[in-house]
C-alpha positions in Angstrom: 3.0 -23.4 -2.0 4.9 -21.2 -4.2 5.0 -17.8 -5.7 4.1 -17.2 -9.9 6.9 -17.3 -11.6 7.1 -13.6 -13.8 5.7 -14.1 -17.3 8.4 -13.3 -20.1 7.7 -12.9 -24.3 5.9 -14.1 -25.7 2.8 -14.2 -23.7 -1.5 -14.2 -24.7 -3.2 -11.7 -24.2 -5.6 -13.2 -22.3 -2.9 -14.9 -20.1 -1.0 -10.9 -19.7 -4.3 -9.3 -18.5 -5.2 -12.4 -16.0 -1.6 -12.1 -14.8 -2.2 -8.2 -14.3 -5.2 -8.9 -12.6 -4.0 -11.4 -10.1 -1.1 -8.9 -9.3 -3.5 -6.4 -8.6 -5.9 -8.6 -5.7 -2.3 -9.9 -4.4 -1.7 -6.0 -3.6 -5.1 -5.2 -2.8 -6.5 -2.8 -5.7 -9.5 -1.3 -5.9 -12.3 -4.3 -7.2 -13.1 -1.7 -10.4 -9.7 -2.2 -11.9 -9.5 -6.0 -11.1 -12.5 -6.4 -12.8 -11.4 -4.1 -15.9 -8.7 -6.3 -16.1 -10.7 -9.6 -16.1 -13.4 -9.0 -18.1 -11.2 -7.6 -20.9 -9.5 -11.0 -20.1 -13.2 -12.9 -20.7 -14.0 -10.5 -23.9 -10.7 -11.9 -25.6 -11.2 -15.4 -25.1 -14.4 -15.2 -26.2 -13.5 -13.2 -29.6 -10.4 -16.1 -30.2 -7.3 -15.0 -31.3 -7.6 -14.5 -35.5 -10.7 -12.4 -34.6 -8.2 -10.5 -31.6 -5.4 -10.1 -34.0 -7.7 -8.6 -36.9 -9.1 -6.5 -34.5 -5.7 -5.0 -33.7 -4.4 -4.3 -37.1 -7.2 -2.8 -37.4 -7.0 -0.1 -34.5 -10.6 -1.5 -33.6 -10.1 -2.9 -30.6 -11.5 -0.5 -28.3 -15.0 -0.4 -30.1 -15.5 -3.8 -28.5 -17.2 -3.5 -25.3 -15.1 -4.6 -22.0 -12.2 -3.4 -23.8 -10.4 0.1 -22.9 -7.6 2.2 -23.5 -5.1 0.7 -21.1 -6.6 -3.6 -21.5 -6.2 -2.6 -25.5 -2.6 -1.1 -25.1 -1.8 -4.7 -22.9 -3.8 -6.4 -26.0 -1.8 -5.1 -28.4 1.3 -5.1 -27.1 1.2 -9.0 -26.6 -0.3 -9.7 -29.5 3.1 -7.9 -31.7 5.1 -10.7 -29.1 6.3 -8.5 -26.9 5.9 -8.4 -23.0 3.1 -5.7 -22.1 4.8 -2.4 -20.1 1.5 -2.6 -17.8 2.5 -6.2 -17.2 6.3 -5.6 -16.8 6.1 -2.7 -14.4 4.2 -4.8 -12.1 6.1 -7.6 -11.8 9.1 -5.3 -11.3 7.7 -3.8 -8.5 6.1 -7.3 -7.1 8.2 -8.2 -3.5 7.0 -10.8 -1.1 3.8 -9.9 0.6 5.9 -10.1 4.2 9.2 -11.1 4.9 9.7 -14.3 7.6 7.6 -17.8 7.7 9.0 -18.8 4.2 9.8 -22.4 5.6 6.3 -22.6 6.8 4.5 -21.3 4.1 6.8 -23.9 1.8 4.5 -26.2 3.4 1.0 -25.4 3.0 -0.3 -27.1 0.4 -4.4 -26.5 1.2 -6.6 -23.9 2.2 -9.6 -24.2 3.6 -11.1 -20.9 3.1 -12.0 -19.5 -0.1 -14.8 -17.8 -2.4 -15.8 -17.8 -5.4 -18.5 -15.8 -7.7 -21.4 -18.7 -6.4 -21.2 -15.8 -3.1 -19.1 -13.0 -2.6 -16.0 -14.0 -4.7 -14.7 -12.4 -7.5 -14.1 -15.4 -9.7 -15.3 -18.2 -10.8 -14.9 -21.6 -9.3 -12.6 -22.7 -11.9 -10.3 -19.7 -11.9 -9.9 -20.6 -8.2 -8.8 -24.0 -8.7 -6.4 -23.1 -11.6 -4.9 -20.7 -9.6 -4.5 -22.6 -6.5 -2.5 -25.2 -8.6 -0.2 -22.8 -10.5 0.9 -21.6 -6.8 1.6 -25.6 -5.9 -1.6 -26.6 -4.2 -2.8 -29.7 -3.6 -6.0 -28.8 -2.3 -9.2 -26.4 -1.8 -11.8 -26.5 -0.1 -14.7 -24.7 -1.6 -16.7 -22.5 1.3 -18.9 -19.8 0.3 -21.1 -18.6 2.3 -24.5 -19.7 4.0 -28.3 -17.9 3.2 -28.7 -15.8 6.0 -25.6 -13.5 4.3 -27.8 -12.2 2.3 -25.3 -9.4 1.5 -23.0 -11.5 0.6 -25.1 -13.8 -1.5 -25.4 -16.5 0.5 -26.4 -20.2 -0.6 -29.5 -22.0 -0.1 -29.7 -25.6 0.4 -30.9 -25.8 -3.5 -27.5 -23.9 -4.3 -25.5 -25.4 -2.9 -26.7 -29.0 -4.0 -26.1 -27.3 -7.5 -22.7 -26.3 -6.7 -22.0 -29.8 -5.0 -22.8 -31.3 -8.0 -20.1 -28.7 -10.1 -17.3 -30.0 -7.9 -17.8 -33.3 -8.1 -17.8 -33.0 -12.4 -14.7 -30.7 -11.8 -13.0 -33.9 -9.8 -13.6 -35.9 -12.3 -11.9 -34.5 -14.9 -8.7 -32.7 -12.6 -8.0 -36.8 -11.6 -5.2 -36.9 -9.2 -4.0 -33.2 -10.4 -5.5 -31.6 -7.5 -8.3 -31.9 -5.3 -11.6 -29.3 -4.4 -13.2 -30.8 -1.4 -17.3 -29.6 -0.9 -17.4 -27.3 1.9 -19.3 -23.8 3.0 -18.7 -21.1 5.5 -21.4 -21.2 7.7 -22.4 -18.5 10.0 -23.0 -19.7 13.7 -26.5 -18.6 14.4 -27.4 -16.6 17.9 -27.9 -19.8 19.7 -24.4 -21.4 18.3 -26.4 -23.8 15.9 -25.3 -23.5 12.1 -26.8 -21.7 8.9 -27.6 -25.2 6.8 -30.3 -27.8 6.5 -28.6 -30.9 8.6 -28.8 -32.6 5.5 -26.4 -30.6 2.8 -23.8 -30.4 6.0 -24.0 -34.2 6.3 -22.6 -34.3 2.5 -20.2 -31.6 3.0 -16.2 -32.9 2.9 -15.3 -29.5 5.8 -17.0 -26.9 7.4 -15.5 -23.9 8.4 -17.6 -22.0 11.3 -18.1 -18.3 11.5 -19.5 -15.4 13.5 -20.9 -12.6 10.9 -23.5 -11.0 13.0 -24.5 -9.6 16.9 -20.7 -9.1 16.8 -21.0 -7.2 19.9 -23.6 -9.8 21.7 -21.9 -10.0 25.8 -19.7 -12.0 26.5 -21.5 -15.0 28.2 -24.0 -15.7 25.3 -21.4 -15.4 22.8 -19.0 -17.4 24.7 -22.0 -19.9 24.7 -22.7 -19.7 21.5 -18.5 -20.4 20.2 -18.8 -23.5 22.1 -21.9 -25.0 20.8 -20.6 -24.5 17.1 -17.3 -26.1 17.9 -18.5 -28.7 19.7 -20.7 -29.7 16.8 -19.3 -32.4 15.0 -19.6 -31.3 12.1 -17.4 -28.2 12.6 -14.0 -28.7 11.3 -12.4 -25.4 11.4 -13.4 -21.7 13.8 -13.4 -18.8 11.2 -11.8 -15.5 12.2 -12.6 -16.1 16.2 -12.9 -12.6 17.0 -14.2 -10.9 14.0 -12.0 -7.5 14.3 -11.2 -5.6 11.1 -8.1 -3.7 12.1 -7.6 -1.8 8.6 -8.8 -1.7 5.2 -11.6 -0.1 3.4 -14.5 -1.3 5.9 -12.9 0.2 8.5 -11.7 -0.6 12.0 -14.3 -3.5 14.4 -13.1 -3.9 17.9 -12.8 -8.1 18.7 -15.6 -9.5 19.8 -15.9 -11.0 23.5 -15.6 -14.2 25.0 -14.1 -16.4 26.8 -11.5 -17.3 24.9 -10.3 -20.1 27.4 -13.5 -21.8 27.2 -13.6 -21.2 23.5 -10.1 -22.9 22.6 -10.4 -25.2 25.0 -13.7 -27.0 23.5 -11.8 -26.7 20.1 -9.1 -28.5 21.3 -11.4 -30.9 23.5 -13.6 -32.0 20.5 -11.2 -31.7 17.9 -11.9 -28.1 15.7 -9.0 -26.4 14.5 -8.6 -22.5 14.8 -8.3 -20.4 12.0 -5.3 -18.1 11.6 -7.4 -16.0 9.1 -4.2 -14.3 6.6 -7.0 -11.0 5.2 -4.3 -7.9 6.8 -7.6 -6.1 7.6 -8.9 -9.2 9.7 -5.3 -10.5 11.3 -7.2 -12.7 13.6 -7.3 -14.2 16.1 -4.8 -12.0 17.6 -1.2 -13.0 18.3 -2.3 -14.0 21.9 -4.7 -15.4 21.5 -3.3 -17.8 18.9 -0.5 -18.4 21.2 -3.9 -19.1 24.0 -4.5 -21.5 21.7 -1.5 -23.2 21.3 -0.8 -23.4 24.4 -4.1 -24.8 25.1 -3.7 -27.4 22.4 -5.4 -26.6 19.9 -4.8 -27.4 15.7 -4.6 -24.5 13.3 -5.6 -24.0 9.7 -4.1 -21.4 7.9 -6.3 -19.5 5.5 -6.4 -17.4 3.2 -10.5 -16.5 3.6 -9.5 -15.4 -0.6 -12.3 -13.8 -2.5 -9.9 -13.3 -5.5 -7.4 -15.9 -7.0 -4.4 -13.1 -6.3 -5.7 -13.3 -2.2 -5.0 -16.9 -2.1 -1.2 -16.3 -1.7 -2.1 -14.1 1.1 -1.6 -17.2 3.2 1.9 -16.0 3.6 0.9 -13.5 6.2 -0.7 -16.1 8.1 2.6 -18.1 7.8 4.7 -15.6 9.3 2.5 -15.1 12.6 2.6 -19.0 13.2 6.0 -19.1 12.9 6.9 -16.3 14.8 4.4 -17.4 17.7 5.9 -21.0 17.4 3.2 -23.3 15.8 4.7 -26.2 14.6 4.0 -27.4 10.8 2.2 -30.1 11.9 -0.1 -28.9 14.0 -1.6 -26.8 10.5 -4.0 -28.6 8.8 -3.0 -27.2 6.0 0.3 -28.7 5.8 -1.3 -31.6 5.3 -1.9 -34.1 2.5 -5.6 -34.4 1.6 -6.1 -38.2 2.3 -4.3 -37.2 6.1 -7.1 -34.3 6.0 -10.5 -36.4 5.7 -9.1 -39.0 7.8 -9.0 -36.4 10.6 -12.5 -35.1 9.6 -13.9 -38.8 9.7 -12.5 -39.6 12.9 -14.0 -36.2 13.9 -17.4 -36.8 13.1 
């Protein structure tokens, strides 16, 4: 995985707006700010370059719905062949997300946990894919939510089937340049079963399973619930194991209570990777549990859990933790090429 090189003049107005949105997402800015730039980007593309140029010349950009004073200034400067001041300032202020883990981050070429506008993500699938390619990824698993997570617009079997068809079309266009894998972040239900039909689960390339409900369940039933899920041969990754929140706009949440030894031993036995969730507000599992899973012999997946393109780079946080805690790169499935990954999935099933 690599960082994006700064843009220089001349730059197309839509690309200037797109990069600003990416940088805002990267720094976890408020969604309203991101949406302003992404909406303006879409508007510019719909208008076309000739119409945009006329609107700039006539000084009427702000009369177009979806373009405000700040985005109009960016568009005008870019159209004039100048690097927009807003973009220049953001690029000048951009620093590495974290110090450490750079060597491991460079070896990460995939992501097993990403979201799009099909559930609760902020960008369409093609934008997530394009950004992943620009960051040097070779593959990505699209893992929108499952039906019972209604607050996140979880995918019914019918909608998931439609998404699979879209992915097939995209992969035909991508060819050998990139592979978008069919996946889901499936909810682990109270009894450890999975929140999606067997028919649809069997059509997916890779499955990340996570607990999203009843996080304060007592330790014994929570352990049984998680062990049952990771023993399912269709589950490949255990997502954000403890469910904790340590910072951010959603506040704090303590980790779920469960027998971590039992859960990670089941992961090791059934070839289920333990996710190192890179979102700063999750930082999940905590360091001591990563060390425990390491010593038990688990595989790992350093994932972004990205809900927007700019969040794909958050794997830097997971890479720093994994490198600091002594996780060898070959035990991290997101460093594998897609052929090795799919072979591992097939062997697990």
